[in-house]
N, C-alpha and C positions, 0 to 999 in steps of 0.2 A: 525670700531668705528665711529659713527656719530659725528657731531660737538658738540652737546649738551654733549655727553659723553667725548669728548676731553676737553671741557671747565671745566667739573667737575673734570677730572683728573688733569688739571692744577691748579685748586683751592686747591686740596689735596696737590700737590707739593708745592705750594706757602706757605702753612701753615708750611711746614717743613724747609723753608729757612729763617733765621733770618732777612735778608735784606728786605724780602717781607712779613713777617708774618702779619704785620698790614694792608696789602692791603685789602680793602673791596669794591673797585670800579670795573668797568668793566674789563674783560679780552677778548682780541680780538685775534682770530685765524689769524696767518699770513700764509706765504707760507711753502714750505717744501715737497719734494718728499718722503723722507724716515723718516724724523723726524717731531716732532710737535713743532711749533714755535709760541709764543704768545707775544702780547704786554701787559705788566702789568705796567700801569702808564708810567713812563719815562724810563722803562727798557724792555728788550726782555728776555724771558724765553725760553730755548731750552731743549726739552725732547727727548732723543734718541728713534728711531723707533724700532719696533719689528724686531728681527733677526740681527740687525746691529753689535751685538757683535761678530758675525762670522767673520767679515772682517774688523772691524775698531779697531785701536789701540788708545784707549781713552787717554792714558797717553801722547802719541805723540801729539794728537789733542789738548789737554789742553795746553801743553807746546807751541805749535805752535801758538795757539790763543792768548796767553799772549805775545809772542814774536812779533807778527805782530801788536798788539795794541801798544806796546812800539815803534815800527818802524813807527807808524802813517798810517799804511795800513788798519787796522781793528779797530772797536770800542773798547772802554775800557771794560775790563772784571771786573765785580763787585763782582761776587761770582762763584766758580766752584768746582765741585766734580769730580775728575779724575776717581774715581771708577764707578760711575753711568753714567757719561757723561752729567749730568744736569749742565747747567750753566746759568748765568744771565749776560747780557752785557748792555751797554748804548744804549738806543734807539736813533737813528739818525733822529730826527724830521726834516721833509722837504726833506729827501732824498728819491728818487724814486727807488723802487725795479725794476731792469732792466729786460727786455724781449727782444727777437729779434726785435720786432716792435719798442720799445723804443731806441734800439741802432741805428735804422734807423732814427727815428724822432727827437731825441735830438741832436742838433748840437754839434759836438765835442766829443760825447760820446766815440767812438772808440779810439780817441787820449787820453782821460782821462784814459781809461782802460790800454792803452799801457804805459802811465807815471806811473800808479799804479803798474804795473808789474815791470817796471824798478826800482822803489823805493824798492819793495820787493826783487828783485834779487840782488840789491846792498846793502841791509840792513846789511849784515854780519850775519844774524840770522842763527843759526844752529839747525836743527830739528833732533830728535832722529831716525826717520824713513828714510829709503831710498826708494824712489818710482822708482822701476825698472820695466820697461814695461814687459819684458818677464817672469820675476819672478812672477809678479802679474797675468799674464795670466795663468801660471802654477797653481798658488794658487787658482784662480777662477775655473779652470777646476777641481781641486781636490774637491772643495766644491760641484760643480755641479754633480760630480760622485756619491755623496751621496744622490741626490735628483731625483725626478721623472720628469725630463724635458729634452727634446732633443735639441741638438745643431742644428743650421741651417745647411742644407745640404751643404757640401763643406767647412765647417769651418776649418777642419784640413788641407785640401788642401791649403787654403789661408794662414794658419799659416806656412805651409812649404815654401810657396812662400816668406813669410816675413823673411826667413833666409838671404836673400840678404840685407834686411834692417838692420838686426842685424850686419851683417858684415860691412856695410858701416858706421854705427854709431860707431862701435867699432874701426874702422881704425883711427879716429881722434876725440876721445871723448872730449867734452867740460867739463870744471870744473863744478861739480854739485853745485847748490846753493839752497837756500830755495825757494821752489815753492808751489803754491796752488794745482796744479795737477787736479782740478775738476772744471774748470771755467764755470759752468752753468751761463747763463745770470742772473738768479735769485740770484746768489751769489755776485752780484755787486749792490751797492747802490750809486746812483749818486745825488750829490747836485747841479749839474750844474757848479760847480767850481772844484770839485775833486770827484774822484771815490774811494769808500771804498770797501773792499772785505771781505766777511764773509764765514763761514762754512769751517773749516779746517780739516775735517775728513780724507781726502785723501792726505793731505800735506806731503811733504817729500823733501829730498835733490834729485835734479833731474836736467836733462838738461833743462835750462831755455826756450829753444825753444818749449818745450812741451806745456807750458802755452799759448803761442801765437797761435800755431797750433790748439790747442783744442778750444780756444775761437772763432777762425774763424768758426769752425764747429758748436759749440753750438749756436752762434749768427746768423748762416746762412749768414755770411758776404759776400757781393759782393766784386768785385775787389777794388772799391774805398774805402770801409770800411777797408778792409785788409791793403791797402797801408797807410791809415790814421793811423791805430794802429801801424803798423810796423815802419813807419818813426818817429812817436812820441816816440816809444821805443828806436830806435837806434839813433835818432837825425840826421837821414840821411838814405843813402841806405845801407842795409845789404850786406854782402858778398854773393856770389853764394852758398857757403856751408851753411851759416846761413839760407838763404831763402829756400834751399833744405831741411833742417831739419824741417822747418815749414811745408812744403808740406808733408813730410813723416809722421809727427805726426798727420796731418789732417786725414790720413788713419788709423794710428795705434791707435789713440784714439777710433775710431769706432770699431776696432777689439777687443779692451779691453772692452769697455762699452757694447758691445753686450753681453758679459758674465755677466756683472753686471745686465743688464736687466733681463736675464734669472734667476739670483738668486732672484731678486725681484718677478718674476713670480712664482717661486717655493715657495717663502715665503708668497704668497697670499697678497702682497702689493696692496691695492686698489687704490693707488694714480693715476695710469695710466694703459693703456693697454700695459703691459710690453712684451707680446709676439709680438705685432706689433712693439714696440719700438726696440726690439732686431733685428727682421727681417729687419727693415728699416736701422738700423746702419750697419748691415753686408752687406746689398746690396750696401750702399753708399761706404763703405770701398772697396769692390770688384771692384766697378766701377772706383774709383780713381786709384787703383793699376794697372788697365789695360790701363791707359792713357800714352801718350808720356811724359807729364809733370812729372809724377811720376818716370818714368825711368830716365829722365834727373836729377831729384832731387837726386836719389840714386847715380848717377855718380858724381854729384857735391859734395855731402857729402863724398863719397869715395876718391875724390881727395883732400879734405880738403881745 
């Protein structure tokens, strides 16, 4: 679908939403890898993408989106349809949509992200979904078994090696809390004073260290950025086990999102080269799992 067709679709949807039905001004296409996001006046309109109903729990997403708005982590929700997944939120004027480059160039951005995660994790919000790494891998493998796409060579071997990760994480589990679980840079909006988080499709009750580890990967954080975010989150130095979990999840998020990329490839999502995306994530996962740092992280987590 080209941008002209996307804008035409948005105008059709706008006419069906009472809050927006009178809008006759411009509609601007914003970001989104799987969904269509538009600026409509002083609001944002989100339309779910093709095929997302296979793996997204829309009821959980809507509940989470409203809960984090109440907690002050996400923008206010003005209209929502849990069945279709279409919703309207307040547009945050002046807030920059983040990218890896902006996380490097905007002073204090990693720290603001760390503080936003802390606010989320301490909010007491309870999401209906549970984000469980290995259950999600099994679910995605089940979806891919119905599609004409091949796994990267060696994927099941690496998954078997990850049993050591499963054992270490299970030895001393952290209490699960409300987590974003999909911290792409583009899901962060930075005003320069605070960081907002959007797009709660994959949100669930999870180990909070997942969010930190995954953002390190998505943002391509170097050591200084990682430390800035981690120290802002903890207000100091984390324990060896907490730091170990962050390292583990840096690999495990790539193991999981490799499969997500292959689902996008099978669904003919034109937003990216998802074959290269999946291959790159799997290679990065495998490389980290072969390092001494990863082995030490597993040992630290297993000790608790």
